[in-house]
C-alpha positions in Angstrom: -1.8 -5.7 -20.1 -5.3 -7.0 -20.7 -8.3 -5.6 -18.9 -11.3 -7.9 -18.9 -14.9 -6.9 -19.7 -17.5 -9.3 -18.5 -21.3 -9.6 -18.7 -23.3 -11.7 -16.4 -26.2 -12.9 -18.6 -29.3 -13.1 -16.5 -32.8 -11.4 -16.6 -34.1 -8.8 -14.2 -36.2 -11.4 -12.3 -33.2 -13.9 -11.9 -31.2 -11.7 -9.4 -30.6 -12.7 -5.9 -31.9 -9.5 -4.4 -35.5 -10.5 -5.4 -35.3 -14.2 -4.5 -37.6 -13.7 -1.5 -40.4 -12.5 -3.7 -39.6 -14.2 -7.0 -39.2 -18.0 -6.7 -37.2 -20.0 -9.2 -40.3 -22.0 -10.1 -42.0 -18.7 -11.1 -39.3 -17.4 -13.5 -41.2 -18.6 -16.5 -44.2 -16.4 -15.6 -42.3 -13.1 -16.2 -41.8 -11.1 -19.3 -38.2 -11.9 -20.5 -36.2 -8.9 -21.7 -32.7 -10.6 -21.8 -32.6 -11.1 -25.6 -33.2 -7.4 -26.5 -30.9 -6.1 -23.7 -28.0 -8.5 -24.6 -28.3 -7.6 -28.3 -28.1 -3.9 -27.3 -24.8 -4.8 -25.5 -23.5 -6.7 -28.6 -24.2 -3.7 -30.8 -22.3 -1.3 -28.5 -19.3 -3.7 -28.3 -19.3 -4.1 -32.1 -19.1 -0.4 -32.6 -16.0 -0.3 -30.3 -14.6 -3.5 -31.8 -14.3 -5.1 -28.4 -14.7 -8.6 -27.2 -15.9 -9.7 -23.7 -16.7 -12.7 -21.6 -20.3 -13.5 -21.1 -21.0 -15.5 -18.0 -24.2 -17.2 -18.9 -26.9 -18.5 -16.6 -27.8 -22.0 -17.7 -31.6 -21.3 -17.4 -31.2 -18.5 -19.8 -29.1 -20.7 -22.2 -31.7 -23.4 -22.1 -34.4 -20.9 -23.1 -32.4 -18.9 -25.7 -29.7 -21.1 -27.3 -29.7 -18.9 -30.4 -28.7 -15.9 -28.3 -25.8 -17.8 -26.8 -24.6 -18.9 -30.3 -25.0 -15.3 -31.5 -22.7 -14.2 -28.7 -20.1 -16.8 -29.6 -20.4 -16.1 -33.3 -19.6 -12.4 -32.7 -16.3 -13.5 -31.2 -17.0 -13.3 -27.5 -16.2 -15.9 -24.9 -18.9 -18.0 -23.2 -18.4 -18.9 -19.5 -20.7 -20.3 -16.7 -22.8 -18.3 -14.3 -24.4 -21.5 -12.8 -27.7 -22.9 -13.8 -30.2 -21.6 -11.3 -28.5 -18.6 -9.8 -28.4 -20.1 -6.3 -25.9 -18.7 -3.8 -23.1 -21.1 -3.4 -23.0 -20.9 0.4 -26.7 -22.0 0.5 -26.0 -25.2 -1.4 -24.5 -28.5 -0.4 -21.4 -29.7 -2.2 -23.5 -32.2 -4.1 -26.1 -29.6 -5.1 -23.3 -27.2 -6.2 -21.7 -29.9 -8.4 -25.0 -30.9 -10.0 -25.8 -27.3 -10.8 -22.3 -26.7 -12.1 -22.3 -29.7 -14.4 -25.8 -29.0 -15.7 -24.9 -25.5 -16.8 -21.5 -26.5 -18.2 -23.0 -29.3 -20.2 -25.7 -27.1 -21.6 -23.3 -24.3 -22.7 -20.9 -26.7 -24.3 -23.6 -28.5 -26.2 -24.8 -25.1 -27.6 -21.4 -23.6 -28.5 -19.6 -26.8 -29.4 -16.5 -26.0 -27.4 -15.1 -26.3 -23.9 -16.2 -23.9 -21.1 -13.4 -23.0 -18.8 -14.5 -20.1 -16.8 -16.9 -19.7 -13.9 -18.5 -16.9 -11.9 -20.7 -17.6 -8.9 -24.1 -15.9 -8.6 -23.7 -12.8 -6.5 -20.0 -13.5 -6.0 -21.0 -16.1 -3.4 -17.7 -17.9 -3.0 -16.9 -16.6 0.4 -14.8 -17.9 3.4 -17.6 -20.4 4.2 -17.8 -21.7 0.6 -14.2 -22.0 -0.5 -14.8 -25.7 -0.9 -16.4 -24.8 -4.2 -13.0 -24.0 -5.7 -11.9 -27.7 -5.4 -15.1 -28.8 -7.2 -14.4 -26.3 -9.9 -11.0 -27.8 -10.4 -12.4 -31.3 -10.5 -14.9 -30.3 -13.1 -12.2 -28.9 -15.4 -12.5 -25.2 -14.9 -9.3 -23.2 -15.5 -10.3 -19.9 -14.0 -12.8 -18.4 -11.5 -14.0 -14.9 -11.0 -16.2 -15.2 -7.9 -14.2 -13.7 -5.1 -14.9 -9.9 -4.4 -12.3 -8.6 -2.0 -14.7 -6.2 -0.2 -17.0 -6.2 2.8 -20.7 -6.5 2.0 -23.8 -8.2 3.5 -24.3 -10.8 0.8 -20.7 -11.6 -0.3 -17.1 -10.6 -0.1 -13.7 -11.6 1.4 -12.5 -8.2 2.6 -8.9 -9.4 3.1 -8.7 -11.4 -0.1 -6.1 -10.9 -2.8 -7.0 -8.0 -5.1 -5.3 -9.3 -8.2 -5.1 -12.6 -10.2 -3.5 -15.5 -8.3 -3.2 -19.3 -8.4 -5.2 -21.5 -5.9 -3.7 -25.0 -5.5 -6.0 -27.9 -4.9 -5.8 -31.6 -4.5 -3.5 -33.9 -6.5 -1.6 -31.1 -8.1 -4.6 -29.3 -9.5 -4.9 -25.5 -9.6 -7.2 -22.7 -10.8 -6.6 -19.1 -11.5 -8.7 -16.8 -9.4 -9.4 -13.4 -11.0 -11.0 -11.1 -8.4 -13.3 -8.2 -9.2 -11.6 -4.8 -9.3 -11.1 -2.6 -6.2 -9.0 0.5 -5.4 -7.6 1.1 -1.9 -8.8 4.3 -0.3 -8.0 5.0 3.4 -6.9 1.3 3.9 -10.3 0.0 2.6 -11.0 -1.8 -0.7 -13.5 0.2 -2.7 -15.2 -1.6 -5.6 -14.8 0.0 -9.0 -15.6 -3.3 -10.9 -19.0 -2.3 -12.5 -22.7 -2.9 -12.0 -24.3 -0.8 -9.3 -20.9 0.6 -8.1 -20.3 2.2 -11.5 -23.9 3.5 -11.6 -23.6 4.9 -8.1 -20.1 6.4 -8.1 -19.3 9.5 -10.3 -17.5 8.3 -13.5 -14.4 10.3 -12.7 -13.8 8.3 -9.6 -14.2 4.9 -11.4 -11.8 6.2 -14.2 -9.4 7.3 -11.6 -9.5 4.0 -9.8 -9.0 1.9 -12.9 -6.2 4.1 -14.2 -4.5 3.8 -10.8 -4.7 0.0 -10.9 -3.3 -0.1 -14.5 -0.6 2.6 -14.2 0.5 2.6 -10.6 -0.1 -1.0 -9.5 0.6 -2.4 -13.0 -2.3 -4.8 -12.7 -5.4 -5.7 -15.0 -8.9 -4.6 -14.2 -12.0 -6.7 -14.3 -15.4 -5.0 -15.1 -18.9 -6.5 -15.1 -22.4 -5.5 -16.2 -25.7 -7.2 -16.5 -28.0 -6.9 -19.5 -30.9 -5.7 -17.3 -28.8 -2.7 -16.3 -29.3 -1.3 -19.8 -33.0 -1.4 -19.5 -34.4 1.6 -17.4 -37.9 0.7 -18.4 -37.9 -2.8 -17.0 -40.8 -4.0 -14.9 -40.4 -3.1 -11.2 -40.4 -6.0 -8.8 -41.4 -6.1 -5.1 -38.6 -6.4 -2.7 -36.7 -4.9 0.3 -35.8 -1.2 0.2 -32.0 -1.9 -0.1 -32.5 -4.6 -2.8 -34.7 -2.2 -4.9 -32.2 0.6 -4.4 -29.3 -1.5 -5.6 -31.1 -2.8 -8.6 -32.8 0.3 -9.9 -30.5 3.1 -8.9 -29.3 5.2 -11.9 -30.1 2.6 -14.6 -30.1 5.5 -17.1 -26.3 5.9 -16.4 -25.3 2.4 -17.4 -25.1 2.8 -21.2 -23.1 6.1 -21.1 -20.8 4.7 -18.5 -20.0 1.6 -20.6 -19.3 3.8 -23.6 -17.1 6.0 -21.6 -15.2 3.0 -20.3 -14.7 1.6 -23.9 -13.4 4.9 -25.0 -11.0 5.3 -22.1 -9.7 1.8 -21.7 -8.9 -1.3 -23.8 -10.7 -4.5 -22.9 -10.5 -8.2 -23.8 -12.0 -11.5 -22.6 -11.3 -13.3 -19.4 -9.7 -16.1 -21.5 -7.2 -13.6 -22.8 -6.5 -12.3 -19.3 -6.1 -15.8 -18.0 -3.6 -16.7 -20.7 -1.6 -13.5 -20.0 -1.6 -14.1 -16.2 -0.8 -17.8 -16.5 2.1 -16.9 -18.8 3.4 -14.4 -16.2 3.1 -17.1 -13.6 4.9 -19.6 -15.8 1.8 -21.9 -16.0 0.1 -23.6 -18.9 -2.2 -21.8 -21.3 -5.9 -21.5 -20.8 
């Protein structure tokens, strides 16, 4: 069974929580820290001999193509995280397709191979934006990891499937949806997938949840982090109280949590997980 480790490659000023105070047009005015933080991650993963999937923001790829090639050369998978980090449900279908194609084209030009995976900014494929899945199929994506089966203000489909499943589209097309990991506690899906949840919860709870998914439910887990989460000294940005809390809480815990995860569990790429799951479902290889 393959668990997947994923990294959403974006800088601290790209996040949706600060979009009201940091406009897309202003991103170039901020000190970038994504290269150093991503290289820190690559060093940690190398020490544990572990490969991951890096969902890369197109804006970042355009600025730092050498970083993207470095990630690929070290054996990791490159996937798409959109170009401009706009929430899917705030775009028209035309805008979404244009953003999707722009990022996919950039990444493929940089790495010289096909990009088959996608993750929406802030997991923003929700009930009102499920139309995006048909566009992903039309644009040649084989798997998506944008649906978070939890209830939250910005995203989530609380009653969504918790484990990988095939979504069928038009004209016989299909895509594998790989949700973020949750554990059921008192009939509620509790997120143990990474990011702020792993920083906020005690590690013993995260470890218990992931082991329960693997050992009792016999299912893979999907973990995510952002490079900025490994940077406790990053500049502080203005924003709402909740956004600032979510972004900055316990940043000093991220690195030890990742190292603990890599010691306690085995991880691979989303491409590997996709292949395994599609084989189980008697579908074609990713």
